[in-house]
N, C-alpha and C positions, 0 to 999 in steps of 0.2 A: 697219901694225902689227896683230898678231893681236888678235882680240876674243873674249871669252867671254861668252855670254849664256845665260840660262835659257830653256827652251822658252817660258814665258809671255811673257817680255820679248821674245823672238825674234818671236813672233806679233804682239805689239802694235806693235813698231817696223817690222816688215816688211823692214828692210834691215840689213845689217851692212857697215859701211864703204862702199865705192863699188862693190864687185864681187859681193858675195854677197847675194842677196835671197830672201826666202821669202814666198809669197803663198798664202793659203787660197782655194781655188777653189770649194769646196762643202762643206756640212755636212749630216749626217743629222739629221732632226728628232727621232728617238727614241733617239739614242745620241751618244757623243762621236766617232763615226767622221767622217772628213772626207777630202777630197782636197786636194792642194796642189801647189805648184811651187817648187822650189829652183833658183835661177840662180847659177852660179859663173862663174869666168873661162873655164871649158872646156866647159860644157854646161848644158842645162836638164834638170832631173830631176823627173819626174812622180811624186808620192807618193800612195799607198804605192808602194814600188819594190822590185823584186827586185835584189839586189846580189850579183853573182857574186864569189867569193873567189879571189884570186890571191895565195896566201900569200907566194910568192917573186916576186911581180910578174907572174906568168903564170897564167892560168886553165888548169888541166890539160886537155889534149886539145882545146882550142878556141883557134883563132888570133884575133888582134885583128880581122881582117877578118870572121870569123864572128861575133864579138861585135857589130861594127857592124851586120851584117846582121840580128842579133836585136834591134836597137834598144837595146843596152845603154848606159845613160846614165851609169853610175858603176860602178866596181869597187873592191873592198877589197883592200888589201895589208897585210902584217904587218911592223910596225916592227922587232920583235926579230929576226926571221929575215933581213930585208934588212940590218940592222945587222951581223949575223954574216957573211952571204954574199949578194951580192958585197962588201958593205961600204958604209957611208954615204958615205965620201969618193969612192969610185969613181963612185957614182951622181951625186953633186953635181958632180964634174968633167965628167960627160957631160951636164950641163944639167938635172939633176933626173929624177925618176921618169918623167914624161911622155915626155921625149925618149929616155930609156934604154929604155923599153918600146915606143916608137913608138905611144903611146896619146894621143889628142887630147881625149877626154872626161874627166869628173871622176874623181878618185881620193880615197878616204877611207882613211886609215891608222889602225889601232888603235894603242894606246899601248905595247904590250908587257905590259900588266897581265894579260892572259889567261894569259900564260906563268907568272905567279906561281902560278896554279892548275894548269895542265897540266904544268908542269915542277917541281912542288913538291918532288920528291925530289932536285932538283938546284939548289936555291936556298936562300938564307937571308934572311929578311925582317927588316929593322931599321926604326927610325923614320926613318932617312935615306933608305932605298930598299931595293933588292933586289940581293943578290949572286947572280949566275947562274954556273953551270958550263956551258960550252958543250957541247951535245950532239954537236958536230962534232969537237972536238979536246981537250976537257977544260979549256980555258983559262977563267980567271975574269974576269967582267965585272960592273960595277956599273951598275944602272939607277936613276936618281933621277928625280923629276918634271922637273927641269931638263934632264937628259940626254935624256929622252924627248921633250921639246919641241924641243930642239936637233936631234935626229936627224930628227924629222918635218918641221921647217923645212928642213933640208938636202934631204930627199926632195922637197920642193915640193908637198906634198899640198894639195888644195883644202879638205878637212875633216879636222881632227886631233882626237884623243881624249885626254882627261886620263889620266894614269898612275894606275891604281887597284889596289886589293887585291881580287882576286876569290876569295872563300872557297868551299869546296865546299858543296854543298847540305845535306850532313849535318853541317856544322860545329857546334861548341858555341856556346852563347850568348856565352861569353867571347870566342871567336874572331871571331864576328860583330861584336861591339862593337869589337874591335880593328881589324877590317877597315874598319868605318865611320869610325872615328876617323882611321886612316891615310889613307884615301881623301879624307876631308875636308881634312886637313892638306896632303896632297900636291897636291890641286887648287888650294888657295890658293897654294902655292908655284909651281905651273905658271902660274897667272894672273900672279903677280908677275914671273916670268921673261919671259913673253910681253909684258908691259907695258913691259919695259926692253930687250928684244932684238928688233931688226927682223929680218924674214925674210931668209934668205940669197938666196932667189929672189924678188925684189921684185914680180914681176907677179902673185903670188898673194895672196889673202886667206885667213885661217884662222879657224876657229871650232870650239869644242866646247861641248856643251850643258849647261854649269853656270855659274852666275854667282857672283861673290864675295858678293853680297847674299844669294843663296839659301843659300850655304854657311854664312854667319853665322847665318841663321835656323835652319838645320839643327842648329847647335851649341847654340842657346839651350835 
């Protein structure tokens, strides 16, 4: 079952479930800088880490073998774009994103929340979620916290992210407050969904870096 832990709780416990572990290896005496190690079902990730972006599951101009040669321990893929093309069901039917891409190391998927910002002229934000107009064919799609979690589970990611409202840097105070409130509410809904829905690909564990307790404190 997926687990949501805050960074502080994550560090204190050291483990998430049976398959994902985080270990602090060293700390700087004069700052908060540190090095660490994340262990997933698929790889060991030395932190801080450079994470190449494969928006559609492929890092442009670089093959998987070249990524292995560069000691790439984790890559990032985009939930929204993979949902549109080739489609979540196609990836799930082919054994999840790892098998679909022939990639044996870890994968982190974002939630689709960034597209709330980058495609703001093609979406409508409501308390329930975000209505997107596809940039591919103009079809309409609804992303909610629950749908984002379902899609990322079907992809079989090692680390998943909560669906959030990402406002622009020059937003008004009113919009910032709304974005904070919706992100808070959506993350609680995502937590509840993961708490009651087992992953479709059961060999993986999942995590994103907010806790229900932390969210409650944020709203006080």
